[in-house]
C-alpha positions as a Markdown table, in Angstrom:
| # | Residue | x | y | z |
|---|---|---|---|---|
| 1 | Met | 81.8 | 136.0 | 149.8 |
| 2 | Ile | 84.4 | 137.4 | 147.8 |
| 3 | Arg | 83.9 | 135.5 | 144.5 |
| 4 | Ile | 86.8 | 134.9 | 141.8 |
| 5 | Leu | 86.5 | 133.5 | 138.3 |
| 6 | Val | 90.2 | 132.3 | 137.5 |
| 7 | Ile | 90.7 | 132.1 | 133.6 |
| 8 | Asp | 93.8 | 129.4 | 132.9 |
| 9 | Asp | 94.1 | 126.6 | 130.0 |
| 10 | Glu | 96.5 | 125.2 | 131.8 |
| 11 | Glu | 95.0 | 122.6 | 134.6 |
| 12 | Ala | 97.7 | 123.0 | 136.8 |
| 13 | Ile | 97.8 | 126.3 | 137.6 |
| 14 | Arg | 93.8 | 126.6 | 138.3 |
| 15 | Asp | 94.0 | 123.7 | 140.7 |
| 16 | Leu | 97.3 | 125.4 | 142.6 |
| 17 | Leu | 95.0 | 128.8 | 142.7 |
| 18 | Thr | 91.3 | 126.9 | 143.2 |
| 19 | Asp | 93.7 | 125.6 | 146.5 |
| 20 | Tyr | 95.2 | 128.7 | 147.6 |
| 21 | Leu | 92.5 | 130.8 | 147.5 |
| 22 | Gln | 90.0 | 128.6 | 148.9 |
| 23 | Ser | 92.4 | 128.4 | 151.5 |
| 24 | Lys | 92.2 | 132.4 | 152.4 |
| 25 | Gly | 88.3 | 132.0 | 152.2 |
| 26 | Tyr | 87.8 | 132.9 | 148.5 |
| 27 | Asp | 84.9 | 131.2 | 146.7 |
| 28 | Val | 86.5 | 130.0 | 143.5 |
| 29 | Val | 85.2 | 129.1 | 140.3 |
| 30 | Thr | 87.4 | 128.2 | 137.1 |
| 31 | Ser | 87.4 | 127.9 | 132.6 |
| 32 | Pro | 89.8 | 126.5 | 130.5 |
| 33 | Asp | 89.4 | 128.7 | 128.2 |
| 34 | Gly | 88.2 | 132.4 | 127.0 |
| 35 | Glu | 85.0 | 131.1 | 125.5 |
| 36 | Ser | 83.6 | 129.8 | 128.3 |
| 37 | Gly | 85.1 | 132.3 | 131.3 |
| 38 | Leu | 83.2 | 134.9 | 129.2 |
| 39 | Ala | 80.4 | 133.4 | 129.5 |
| 40 | His | 80.7 | 132.7 | 133.3 |
| 41 | Leu | 80.9 | 136.2 | 132.8 |
| 42 | Lys | 77.8 | 137.0 | 131.4 |
| 43 | Glu | 75.8 | 134.6 | 133.8 |
| 44 | Thr | 77.2 | 134.8 | 137.3 |
| 45 | Lys | 78.1 | 137.5 | 139.8 |
| 46 | Phe | 82.0 | 137.7 | 140.1 |
| 47 | Asp | 83.9 | 140.2 | 142.5 |
| 48 | Leu | 86.8 | 139.7 | 140.0 |
| 49 | Phe | 88.8 | 137.4 | 137.9 |
| 50 | Leu | 92.0 | 135.9 | 137.0 |
| 51 | Leu | 92.9 | 136.0 | 133.6 |
| 52 | Asp | 95.7 | 134.5 | 131.4 |
| 53 | Leu | 96.4 | 136.2 | 128.0 |
| 54 | Met | 98.1 | 133.6 | 126.1 |
| 55 | Met | 94.9 | 130.8 | 125.5 |
| 56 | Pro | 94.2 | 129.1 | 122.5 |
| 57 | Gly | 91.4 | 129.8 | 120.6 |
| 58 | Met | 89.6 | 133.2 | 122.3 |
| 59 | Ser | 92.5 | 134.9 | 124.3 |
| 60 | Gly | 93.0 | 136.6 | 127.3 |
| 61 | Met | 93.0 | 140.2 | 125.1 |
| 62 | Asp | 90.1 | 138.7 | 123.3 |
| 63 | Val | 88.4 | 138.2 | 126.9 |
| 64 | Leu | 89.2 | 142.1 | 127.9 |
| 65 | Arg | 87.7 | 143.3 | 124.5 |
| 66 | Glu | 84.3 | 141.4 | 125.2 |
| 67 | Thr | 83.8 | 142.5 | 128.9 |
| 68 | Val | 84.0 | 146.1 | 127.3 |
| 69 | Ala | 81.9 | 145.2 | 124.5 |
| 70 | Glu | 79.4 | 143.8 | 126.6 |
| 71 | Lys | 79.7 | 146.5 | 128.8 |
| 72 | Ile | 80.7 | 143.6 | 131.7 |
| 73 | Glu | 81.9 | 145.5 | 134.6 |
| 74 | Val | 84.2 | 142.6 | 136.8 |
| 75 | Pro | 87.9 | 143.9 | 137.4 |
| 76 | Ser | 90.6 | 141.6 | 136.2 |
| 77 | Ile | 94.1 | 140.8 | 136.9 |
| 78 | Ile | 96.3 | 139.6 | 134.3 |
| 79 | Ile | 98.5 | 136.0 | 134.3 |
| 80 | Thr | 100.9 | 135.8 | 131.3 |
| 81 | Ala | 104.5 | 134.1 | 130.7 |
| 82 | Asn | 104.7 | 136.3 | 127.9 |
| 83 | Ala | 103.3 | 139.6 | 128.7 |
| 84 | Ser | 105.4 | 143.0 | 127.1 |
| 85 | Val | 104.9 | 146.4 | 128.4 |
| 86 | Gln | 102.9 | 147.1 | 125.2 |
| 87 | Thr | 100.4 | 144.3 | 125.9 |
| 88 | Ala | 100.4 | 145.2 | 129.8 |
| 89 | Val | 99.3 | 148.7 | 128.8 |
| 90 | Glu | 96.9 | 147.4 | 126.4 |
| 91 | Ala | 95.5 | 145.1 | 129.0 |
| 92 | Val | 95.3 | 148.0 | 131.3 |
| 93 | Lys | 93.5 | 150.4 | 128.8 |
| 94 | Leu | 91.2 | 147.5 | 128.5 |
| 95 | Gly | 90.2 | 147.4 | 132.2 |
| 96 | Ala | 93.1 | 145.3 | 133.5 |
| 97 | Phe | 93.6 | 145.8 | 137.2 |
| 98 | Asp | 97.1 | 144.7 | 137.5 |
| 99 | Tyr | 99.4 | 142.0 | 135.9 |
| 100 | Ile | 101.4 | 139.1 | 137.2 |
| 101 | Ser | 104.3 | 137.4 | 135.4 |
| 102 | Lys | 104.9 | 134.0 | 135.3 |
| 103 | Pro | 105.9 | 131.6 | 137.1 |
| 104 | Phe | 104.2 | 134.0 | 140.1 |
| 105 | Asp | 104.9 | 133.5 | 143.7 |
| 106 | Leu | 100.9 | 133.0 | 144.9 |
| 107 | Glu | 101.4 | 135.9 | 148.0 |
| 108 | Asp | 101.7 | 138.2 | 145.1 |
| 109 | Ile | 99.0 | 136.6 | 144.2 |
| 110 | His | 96.6 | 137.3 | 146.6 |
| 111 | Leu | 98.4 | 140.9 | 147.6 |
| 112 | Ala | 97.6 | 141.7 | 144.2 |
| 113 | Ile | 93.8 | 140.5 | 145.2 |
| 114 | Thr | 93.5 | 142.7 | 148.2 |
| 115 | Arg | 94.5 | 145.9 | 146.7 |
| 116 | Leu | 92.2 | 145.0 | 143.9 |
| 117 | Leu | 88.9 | 144.5 | 146.4 |
| 118 | Asp | 90.4 | 147.8 | 148.4 |
| 119 | Tyr | 90.0 | 150.2 | 145.3 |
| 120 | Ser | 86.7 | 148.3 | 144.4 |
| 121 | Arg | 85.5 | 149.0 | 147.6 |
| 122 | Leu | 87.0 | 152.9 | 147.3 |
| 123 | Arg | 85.3 | 153.3 | 143.9 |
| 124 | Glu | 82.0 | 151.5 | 145.2 |
| 125 | Glu | 81.3 | 154.1 | 148.1 |
| 126 | Asn | 82.4 | 156.9 | 146.0 |
| 127 | Arg | 79.5 | 155.6 | 143.8 |
| 128 | Ser | 77.3 | 155.0 | 146.5 |
| 129 | Leu | 77.9 | 158.2 | 148.1 |
| 130 | Lys | 76.9 | 160.0 | 144.8 |
| 131 | Ser | 73.9 | 158.2 | 144.1 |
| 132 | Glu | 73.3 | 159.1 | 147.3 |
| 133 | Leu | 73.7 | 162.9 | 146.7 |
| 134 | Lys | 72.0 | 162.6 | 142.9 |
| 135 | Lys | 68.8 | 161.6 | 145.1 |
| 136 | Lys | 68.4 | 164.9 | 146.9 |
| 137 | Asn | 69.0 | 166.6 | 143.2 |
| 138 | Thr | 71.7 | 168.5 | 144.8 |
| 139 | Tyr | 75.3 | 167.1 | 146.2 |
| 140 | Asn | 75.6 | 170.4 | 148.2 |
| 141 | Lys | 72.5 | 170.5 | 149.6 |
| 142 | Arg | 72.6 | 166.2 | 150.6 |
| 143 | Ala | 76.0 | 166.7 | 151.6 |
| 144 | Leu | 75.9 | 169.6 | 154.2 |
| 145 | Asp | 72.9 | 167.6 | 155.9 |
| 146 | Lys | 75.4 | 165.1 | 157.3 |
| 147 | Ile | 76.9 | 167.8 | 159.3 |
| 148 | Ile | 74.5 | 167.8 | 163.0 |
| 149 | Gly | 74.1 | 170.8 | 164.9 |
| 150 | Lys | 72.6 | 173.9 | 165.7 |
| 151 | Ser | 75.4 | 175.9 | 168.0 |
| 152 | Ala | 76.9 | 178.6 | 166.1 |
| 153 | Pro | 80.4 | 176.7 | 165.8 |
| 154 | Ile | 79.3 | 174.1 | 163.9 |
| 155 | Gln | 76.4 | 176.3 | 162.4 |
| 156 | Ser | 80.0 | 178.7 | 161.1 |
| 157 | Val | 81.3 | 175.6 | 159.5 |
| 158 | Ile | 78.7 | 174.4 | 157.5 |
| 159 | Lys | 78.9 | 178.6 | 156.1 |
| 160 | Phe | 82.6 | 178.0 | 155.9 |
| 161 | Val | 82.0 | 174.7 | 153.8 |
| 162 | Glu | 79.3 | 176.0 | 151.3 |
| 163 | Lys | 82.2 | 179.0 | 150.9 |
| 164 | Ile | 84.9 | 177.3 | 149.5 |
| 165 | Ala | 83.5 | 174.1 | 148.2 |
| 166 | Asp | 83.6 | 175.3 | 144.5 |
| 167 | Ser | 87.4 | 176.6 | 144.7 |
| 168 | Asp | 90.1 | 174.2 | 144.0 |
| 169 | Ser | 92.6 | 175.3 | 146.7 |
| 170 | Thr | 94.4 | 173.3 | 149.0 |
| 171 | Val | 92.5 | 173.2 | 152.5 |
| 172 | Leu | 94.0 | 172.0 | 155.7 |
| 173 | Ile | 91.7 | 171.0 | 158.4 |
| 174 | Thr | 92.8 | 171.1 | 162.1 |
| 175 | Gly | 91.1 | 170.5 | 165.7 |
| 176 | Glu | 91.5 | 167.9 | 168.2 |
| 177 | Ser | 91.2 | 164.1 | 167.3 |
| 178 | Gly | 87.7 | 163.1 | 166.7 |
| 179 | Thr | 86.1 | 166.5 | 165.4 |
| 180 | Gly | 85.3 | 164.9 | 162.4 |
| 181 | Lys | 88.2 | 166.4 | 159.9 |
| 182 | Glu | 87.2 | 163.4 | 157.7 |
| 183 | Leu | 84.1 | 164.0 | 157.7 |
| 184 | Ile | 84.0 | 167.4 | 157.4 |
| 185 | Ala | 86.8 | 166.7 | 154.1 |
| 186 | Lys | 83.7 | 164.5 | 152.3 |
| 187 | Asn | 81.7 | 167.5 | 153.0 |
| 188 | Ile | 84.1 | 169.7 | 150.7 |
| 189 | His | 84.4 | 167.4 | 148.2 |
| 190 | Tyr | 80.8 | 165.7 | 147.4 |
| 191 | Ser | 79.8 | 169.7 | 147.7 |
| 192 | Ser | 82.3 | 170.4 | 144.8 |
| 193 | Pro | 82.4 | 170.4 | 141.5 |
| 194 | Arg | 84.3 | 167.3 | 141.7 |
| 195 | Ala | 81.2 | 165.6 | 143.4 |
| 196 | Gly | 81.4 | 162.8 | 140.6 |
| 197 | Lys | 85.3 | 162.1 | 141.1 |
| 198 | Pro | 86.8 | 160.3 | 143.7 |
| 199 | Phe | 87.5 | 160.8 | 147.0 |
| 200 | Val | 90.6 | 158.9 | 148.6 |
| 201 | Pro | 91.4 | 159.3 | 152.1 |
| 202 | Leu | 94.9 | 158.6 | 153.8 |
| 203 | Asn | 95.7 | 158.3 | 157.3 |
| 204 | Cys | 99.5 | 159.2 | 157.1 |
| 205 | Ala | 100.3 | 157.8 | 160.2 |
| 206 | Ala | 98.4 | 154.4 | 159.9 |
| 207 | Ile | 101.2 | 153.7 | 157.4 |
| 208 | Pro | 104.3 | 152.3 | 157.9 |
| 209 | Lys | 106.8 | 155.1 | 157.2 |
| 210 | Asp | 108.5 | 152.4 | 154.7 |
| 211 | Ile | 105.6 | 152.1 | 152.1 |
| 212 | Leu | 104.1 | 155.3 | 152.4 |
| 213 | Glu | 105.9 | 157.0 | 149.6 |
| 214 | Ser | 104.7 | 154.1 | 147.4 |
| 215 | Glu | 101.1 | 154.3 | 148.8 |
| 216 | Leu | 100.8 | 157.8 | 147.6 |
| 217 | Phe | 103.0 | 157.9 | 144.8 |
| 218 | Gly | 102.9 | 154.2 | 143.6 |
| 219 | His | 105.4 | 152.0 | 142.4 |
| 220 | Glu | 107.1 | 150.2 | 139.4 |
| 221 | Lys | 107.8 | 146.7 | 139.1 |
| 222 | Gly | 111.1 | 146.1 | 140.6 |
| 223 | Ala | 111.3 | 149.7 | 142.4 |
| 224 | Phe | 112.6 | 147.8 | 145.7 |
| 225 | Thr | 112.3 | 144.3 | 147.4 |
| 226 | Gly | 109.1 | 142.9 | 147.1 |
| 227 | Ala | 107.6 | 145.3 | 143.8 |
| 228 | Ile | 106.9 | 142.6 | 142.1 |
| 229 | Asn | 104.2 | 144.5 | 139.9 |
| 230 | Thr | 103.9 | 148.0 | 139.2 |
| 231 | Arg | 101.1 | 149.7 | 141.6 |
| 232 | Ile | 99.3 | 152.5 | 141.0 |
| 233 | Gly | 99.3 | 155.1 | 144.0 |
| 234 | Arg | 96.5 | 157.4 | 146.1 |
| 235 | Phe | 97.2 | 160.2 | 143.5 |
| 236 | Glu | 96.5 | 158.1 | 140.9 |
| 237 | Leu | 93.1 | 156.8 | 142.0 |
| 238 | Ala | 92.4 | 160.5 | 142.9 |
| 239 | Asn | 92.8 | 162.3 | 140.0 |
| 240 | Gln | 90.5 | 164.4 | 139.1 |
| 241 | Gly | 89.0 | 164.1 | 143.0 |
| 242 | Thr | 89.8 | 165.0 | 146.2 |
| 243 | Leu | 93.0 | 163.8 | 147.9 |
| 244 | Phe | 92.4 | 163.8 | 151.9 |
| 245 | Leu | 95.4 | 163.4 | 153.6 |
| 246 | Asp | 95.3 | 163.1 | 157.4 |
| 247 | Glu | 97.7 | 163.2 | 159.9 |
| 248 | Ile | 99.5 | 165.3 | 157.7 |
| 249 | Gly | 101.9 | 166.2 | 160.6 |
| 250 | Glu | 103.4 | 162.7 | 160.4 |
| 251 | Leu | 105.1 | 162.8 | 156.7 |
| 252 | Ala | 108.7 | 162.6 | 157.2 |
| 253 | Pro | 111.5 | 164.9 | 155.7 |
| 254 | Ala | 112.2 | 163.1 | 152.3 |
| 255 | Leu | 108.4 | 162.7 | 152.2 |
| 256 | Gln | 107.4 | 166.2 | 152.4 |
| 257 | Val | 109.6 | 167.8 | 149.7 |
| 258 | Lys | 107.8 | 164.9 | 147.1 |
| 259 | Leu | 104.8 | 166.4 | 148.3 |
| 260 | Leu | 105.5 | 170.0 | 148.1 |
| 261 | Arg | 106.8 | 169.1 | 144.3 |
| 262 | Val | 103.2 | 167.9 | 143.7 |
| 263 | Leu | 101.8 | 170.8 | 145.4 |
| 264 | Gln | 103.9 | 173.3 | 143.2 |
| 265 | Glu | 104.1 | 171.2 | 139.7 |
| 266 | Arg | 101.1 | 168.7 | 139.9 |
| 267 | Glu | 103.5 | 166.1 | 138.8 |
| 268 | Phe | 105.6 | 163.1 | 140.3 |
| 269 | Glu | 107.0 | 159.9 | 139.3 |
| 270 | Arg | 106.2 | 156.4 | 140.7 |
| 271 | Val | 108.5 | 154.8 | 143.3 |
| 272 | Gly | 111.1 | 153.6 | 141.0 |
| 273 | Gly | 110.1 | 155.1 | 137.9 |
| 274 | Ile | 111.3 | 157.8 | 135.0 |
| 275 | Lys | 108.2 | 158.8 | 133.9 |
| 276 | Thr | 106.4 | 161.8 | 134.7 |
| 277 | Leu | 103.2 | 161.5 | 135.4 |
| 278 | Lys | 100.6 | 164.5 | 135.6 |
| 279 | Val | 97.7 | 164.7 | 138.3 |
| 280 | Asp | 94.9 | 166.9 | 138.7 |
| 281 | Val | 93.8 | 166.0 | 142.2 |
| 282 | Arg | 92.6 | 168.7 | 144.8 |
| 283 | Ile | 94.4 | 168.3 | 148.2 |
| 284 | Ile | 92.8 | 168.4 | 151.5 |
| 285 | Ala | 94.8 | 167.7 | 154.7 |
| 286 | Ala | 94.2 | 167.3 | 158.6 |
| 287 | Thr | 96.1 | 167.1 | 161.8 |
| 288 | Asn | 95.8 | 167.5 | 165.4 |
| 289 | Arg | 99.3 | 168.7 | 165.6 |
| 290 | Asn | 100.0 | 172.6 | 166.0 |
| 291 | Leu | 101.8 | 172.6 | 162.7 |
| 292 | Glu | 103.3 | 176.0 | 163.0 |
| 293 | Gln | 105.1 | 174.7 | 166.1 |
| 294 | Ala | 106.6 | 171.6 | 163.8 |
| 295 | Val | 108.0 | 174.7 | 161.6 |
| 296 | Glu | 109.6 | 176.7 | 164.4 |
| 297 | Asp | 111.0 | 173.4 | 165.9 |
| 298 | Gly | 112.2 | 172.5 | 162.6 |
| 299 | Arg | 109.7 | 169.1 | 162.1 |
| 300 | Phe | 107.2 | 170.6 | 159.6 |
| 301 | Arg | 109.3 | 172.7 | 156.4 |
| 302 | Glu | 107.8 | 176.2 | 156.1 |
| 303 | Asp | 107.1 | 176.3 | 152.3 |
| 304 | Leu | 105.0 | 172.8 | 152.5 |
| 305 | Tyr | 102.8 | 174.4 | 155.6 |
| 306 | Tyr | 102.0 | 177.5 | 153.8 |
| 307 | Arg | 101.2 | 175.7 | 150.9 |
| 308 | Leu | 98.7 | 173.5 | 152.5 |
| 309 | Asn | 97.3 | 176.5 | 154.4 |
| 310 | Val | 95.9 | 178.3 | 151.8 |
| 311 | Ile | 92.5 | 177.8 | 153.2 |
| 312 | Pro | 92.5 | 177.0 | 157.2 |
| 313 | Leu | 89.6 | 175.2 | 158.8 |
| 314 | Lys | 90.0 | 174.9 | 162.6 |
| 315 | Leu | 87.4 | 172.8 | 164.2 |
| 316 | Pro | 86.0 | 173.5 | 167.6 |
| 317 | Pro | 85.9 | 170.2 | 170.1 |
| 318 | Leu | 82.7 | 169.2 | 171.5 |
| 319 | Lys | 82.9 | 170.5 | 174.4 |
| 320 | Glu | 82.3 | 174.0 | 173.2 |
| 321 | Met | 79.2 | 172.9 | 171.1 |
| 322 | Arg | 77.4 | 171.3 | 174.5 |
| 323 | Glu | 73.9 | 172.3 | 172.4 |
| 324 | Asp | 74.8 | 170.0 | 169.7 |
| 325 | Ile | 75.1 | 167.0 | 172.5 |
| 326 | Pro | 71.2 | 165.7 | 172.6 |
| 327 | Leu | 71.2 | 166.0 | 168.9 |
| 328 | Leu | 74.2 | 164.0 | 167.9 |
| 329 | Ile | 73.2 | 161.8 | 170.7 |
| 330 | Asp | 69.6 | 161.2 | 168.7 |
| 331 | His | 71.1 | 160.6 | 165.7 |
| 332 | Phe | 73.7 | 158.2 | 166.6 |
| 333 | Ile | 71.0 | 156.4 | 168.6 |
| 334 | Thr | 68.6 | 156.2 | 165.9 |
| 335 | His | 71.1 | 155.1 | 163.0 |
| 336 | Met | 72.5 | 152.6 | 165.6 |
| 337 | Ser | 69.4 | 150.9 | 166.6 |
| 338 | Lys | 68.5 | 151.0 | 162.9 |
| 339 | Arg | 71.1 | 149.1 | 162.1 |
| 340 | Lys | 71.1 | 146.7 | 164.9 |
| 341 | Gly | 67.6 | 146.6 | 164.4 |
| 342 | Lys | 66.4 | 147.1 | 167.8 |
| 343 | Ala | 64.4 | 149.8 | 169.4 |
| 344 | Ser | 65.8 | 153.3 | 170.2 |
| 345 | Pro | 65.9 | 153.3 | 174.3 |
| 346 | Thr | 65.1 | 156.7 | 176.0 |
| 347 | Ile | 67.8 | 159.0 | 177.4 |
| 348 | Ser | 66.9 | 160.3 | 181.4 |
| 349 | Glu | 67.1 | 163.8 | 181.8 |
| 350 | Glu | 69.5 | 163.1 | 184.6 |
| 351 | Thr | 71.8 | 161.0 | 182.0 |
| 352 | Met | 71.5 | 163.7 | 179.4 |
| 353 | Lys | 73.1 | 166.3 | 182.5 |
| 354 | Cys | 75.9 | 163.7 | 182.8 |
| 355 | Leu | 76.7 | 163.9 | 178.7 |
| 356 | Thr | 76.3 | 167.8 | 178.4 |
| 357 | Ser | 78.4 | 168.2 | 181.5 |
| 358 | Tyr | 81.1 | 165.6 | 180.1 |
| 359 | Asn | 84.7 | 167.3 | 178.4 |
| 360 | Trp | 84.5 | 164.9 | 175.5 |
| 361 | Pro | 88.1 | 164.8 | 175.5 |
| 362 | Gly | 87.7 | 162.2 | 172.2 |
| 363 | Asn | 85.2 | 164.8 | 171.3 |
| 364 | Val | 82.3 | 163.4 | 168.5 |
| 365 | Arg | 84.6 | 159.9 | 168.3 |
| 366 | Glu | 84.0 | 159.1 | 172.2 |
| 367 | Leu | 81.0 | 160.0 | 172.3 |
| 368 | Glu | 79.6 | 158.0 | 169.4 |
| 369 | Asn | 81.7 | 155.4 | 171.0 |
| 370 | Leu | 80.0 | 155.6 | 174.3 |
| 371 | Val | 76.7 | 155.8 | 172.5 |
| 372 | Glu | 77.3 | 152.2 | 171.1 |
| 373 | Arg | 78.7 | 151.1 | 174.3 |
| 374 | Met | 74.9 | 152.4 | 176.1 |
| 375 | Leu | 72.9 | 151.3 | 173.4 |
| 376 | Ile | 74.6 | 146.7 | 174.3 |
| 377 | Leu | 75.2 | 147.3 | 178.3 |
| 378 | Lys | 71.8 | 149.5 | 179.3 |
| 379 | Glu | 69.5 | 147.8 | 181.6 |
| 380 | Gly | 65.9 | 148.6 | 180.4 |
| 381 | Glu | 64.5 | 150.5 | 177.7 |
| 382 | Val | 65.8 | 153.9 | 179.8 |
| 383 | Val | 69.6 | 154.7 | 179.7 |
| 384 | Ser | 70.2 | 155.8 | 183.4 |
| 385 | Pro | 73.6 | 157.0 | 184.7 |
| 386 | Ala | 74.3 | 153.8 | 186.4 |
| 387 | Asp | 74.3 | 152.8 | 182.3 |
| 388 | Leu | 77.7 | 155.4 | 182.1 |
| 389 | Pro | 80.9 | 155.0 | 182.5 |
| 390 | Glu | 81.8 | 156.4 | 186.2 |
| 391 | Arg | 84.0 | 159.1 | 184.9 |
| 392 | Ile | 81.1 | 160.6 | 182.9 |
| 393 | Ser | 78.0 | 159.8 | 185.4 |
| 394 | Ser | 80.6 | 161.6 | 188.6 |
| 395 | Arg | 80.0 | 164.5 | 186.1 |
| 396 | Thr | 77.0 | 165.9 | 188.3 |
| 397 | Val | 78.7 | 166.2 | 191.6 |
| 398 | Asp | 78.9 | 169.5 | 192.9 |
| 399 | Arg | 82.2 | 170.7 | 191.4 |
| 400 | Thr | 82.3 | 174.3 | 193.3 |
| 401 | Ser | 82.3 | 172.8 | 196.7 |
| 402 | Ala | 86.5 | 172.4 | 196.4 |
| 403 | Ser | 86.7 | 176.1 | 195.9 |
| 404 | Arg | 83.9 | 177.6 | 198.2 |
| 405 | Glu | 86.7 | 175.9 | 200.9 |
| 406 | Gln | 89.9 | 177.9 | 199.8 |
| 407 | Val | 89.5 | 181.9 | 201.8 |
| 408 | Leu | 91.5 | 184.3 | 200.0 |
| 409 | Ser | 94.0 | 186.3 | 202.9 |
| 410 | Ser | 94.9 | 190.0 | 202.9 |
| 411 | Ala | 98.1 | 189.0 | 201.6 |
| 412 | Gly | 96.8 | 187.7 | 198.6 |
| 413 | Val | 98.0 | 184.5 | 196.5 |
| 414 | Asp | 100.2 | 183.5 | 193.8 |
| 415 | Leu | 97.4 | 182.1 | 191.7 |
| 416 | Asn | 99.1 | 181.1 | 188.7 |
| 417 | Ser | 101.3 | 179.4 | 190.9 |
| 418 | Met | 99.1 | 177.8 | 193.0 |
| 419 | Leu | 97.2 | 176.4 | 189.6 |
| 420 | Glu | 100.3 | 174.7 | 188.3 |
| 421 | Asp | 101.0 | 173.0 | 191.5 |
| 422 | Ile | 97.2 | 171.8 | 191.5 |
| 423 | Glu | 97.5 | 170.3 | 187.8 |
| 424 | Asn | 100.9 | 169.0 | 188.0 |
| 425 | Asn | 99.2 | 166.9 | 191.4 |
| 426 | Met | 96.4 | 166.3 | 189.1 |
| 427 | Ile | 98.5 | 164.8 | 186.8 |
| 428 | Leu | 100.8 | 162.8 | 188.5 |
| 429 | Gln | 97.8 | 161.1 | 191.0 |
| 430 | Ala | 96.4 | 160.1 | 187.2 |
| 431 | Leu | 99.4 | 158.4 | 186.2 |
| 432 | Thr | 99.7 | 156.9 | 190.0 |
| 433 | Ile | 96.1 | 154.9 | 189.1 |
| 434 | Ser | 96.1 | 154.4 | 186.1 |
| 435 | Lys | 99.9 | 153.0 | 186.5 |
| 436 | Gly | 101.4 | 155.3 | 184.2 |
| 437 | Val | 99.1 | 154.3 | 181.0 |
| 438 | Lys | 99.0 | 157.5 | 180.0 |
| 439 | Ser | 95.9 | 157.2 | 177.9 |
| 440 | Lys | 93.7 | 155.7 | 180.5 |
| 441 | Ala | 95.4 | 158.8 | 182.9 |
| 442 | Ala | 94.3 | 160.9 | 180.2 |
| 443 | Thr | 90.7 | 160.2 | 180.2 |
| 444 | Leu | 90.5 | 160.6 | 184.3 |
| 445 | Leu | 91.9 | 164.1 | 183.7 |
| 446 | Gly | 89.3 | 164.4 | 180.8 |
| 447 | Leu | 92.1 | 165.2 | 178.3 |
| 448 | Asn | 93.3 | 163.4 | 175.1 |
| 449 | Arg | 96.3 | 161.5 | 175.3 |
| 450 | Thr | 98.4 | 163.9 | 172.8 |
| 451 | Thr | 97.7 | 166.6 | 175.6 |
| 452 | Leu | 98.6 | 165.2 | 178.5 |
| 453 | Ile | 102.1 | 163.9 | 176.6 |
| 454 | Glu | 102.6 | 167.7 | 176.0 |
| 455 | Lys | 101.9 | 169.0 | 179.2 |
| 456 | Met | 104.2 | 166.1 | 180.9 |
| 457 | Lys | 107.1 | 167.4 | 178.1 |
| 458 | Lys | 106.2 | 171.1 | 179.0 |
| 459 | Lys | 106.1 | 170.2 | 182.9 |
| 460 | Ala | 108.9 | 167.8 | 182.5 |
| 461 | Ile | 106.9 | 165.0 | 184.0 |
| 462 | Asp | 109.0 | 161.7 | 183.7 |
| 463 | Phe | 106.6 | 159.5 | 185.6 |
| 464 | Lys | 107.6 | 155.8 | 186.4 |
| 465 | Ile | 106.5 | 153.1 | 188.0 |
| 466 | Thr | 108.6 | 151.1 | 190.4 |
| 467 | Thr | 108.4 | 147.9 | 191.6 |
| 468 | Glu | 109.7 | 146.8 | 195.0 |
């Protein structure tokens, strides 16, 4: 449970915050003055503390100075009725994460705490990864050990990562969904001179478009409705490190312009701000879309594309690395069994044939999810084809029987037309079976959802479920 210390000389404020934060599931301890609050920080482990600046005796600023002197690394949020800009800046320099003015809205307190915890988690993840890498005496070796596989395609990726790691140039990683783009981006970062600095990921498709700008660049207090406090963005969090922008193809045109400026000038302003901020960040972007086509269609800026595509890296789909499937399965089983405290099961030879012959439209992510499912649902200590989904266990059926029945006449055939008809028919059948649910239809066809939608658009297939 997250433990929070509240240091405020007003009993009503302490009681209000205690009741509210406990209702949100936090463990709360309070202190009526700076002296007792500092003692708590020295003696007890806290995840964060809320601190009033204006208190009799030891002020909030004094508490912050003492935490720096005593090397007490607990993040703080300042709450005060009389915070000047200069005071707030000084508090931030002393380690305060954010500051909130009285009177305050409790939801703003909760939002600030959530952001702080997210930041702390990110910082701890980077610190943990850095520590792991140091145990191997070299960032490069430990990082590249994380990429599993001995096939030619993945070995080519590993060698390429080694080659580009020392550069500060922007990298554009492309490939199907589930091919491990973020893993590769982390390997590049932790194999580089920036390895000791933050690796900050952001999925551009996962953030609502109306707040993505604030997420990237931060915002000033009052910049828009709900901007109660100043907030730093991902670019500032990643300063001197690496910012990984996943699903870059989803950026709106207005944000594409702003990102282009950062790539060119290495500077930006927070939303609602006038101060230009300099930043030293390596950008690694990724997408499963065809950005060249998006440029031709006018959906993605050509100048931004070329700024991002300085070092292109295309990841192979899993179906092109079938010899790595047993290695990946063994890796996932070992890791998951250890995590769950269970013995590792054995994969039967017939089961492995099913797994290596399947096309894996969801790539490594789909394989990892399948292994977790197997571990939960398997019967006995040996995983058999019966423990697999039907779409995978049926892959060992002889696929050549249908082709043997086709006889080529002396008049010849229009093969392209025949294949087109077969594909159209299969797509319609899959859509019918799945009742129009495209993700299910894609799975039946061994495709990912994006590929199916693109094929439907290209073929002008407009499938609708009709009810009578």
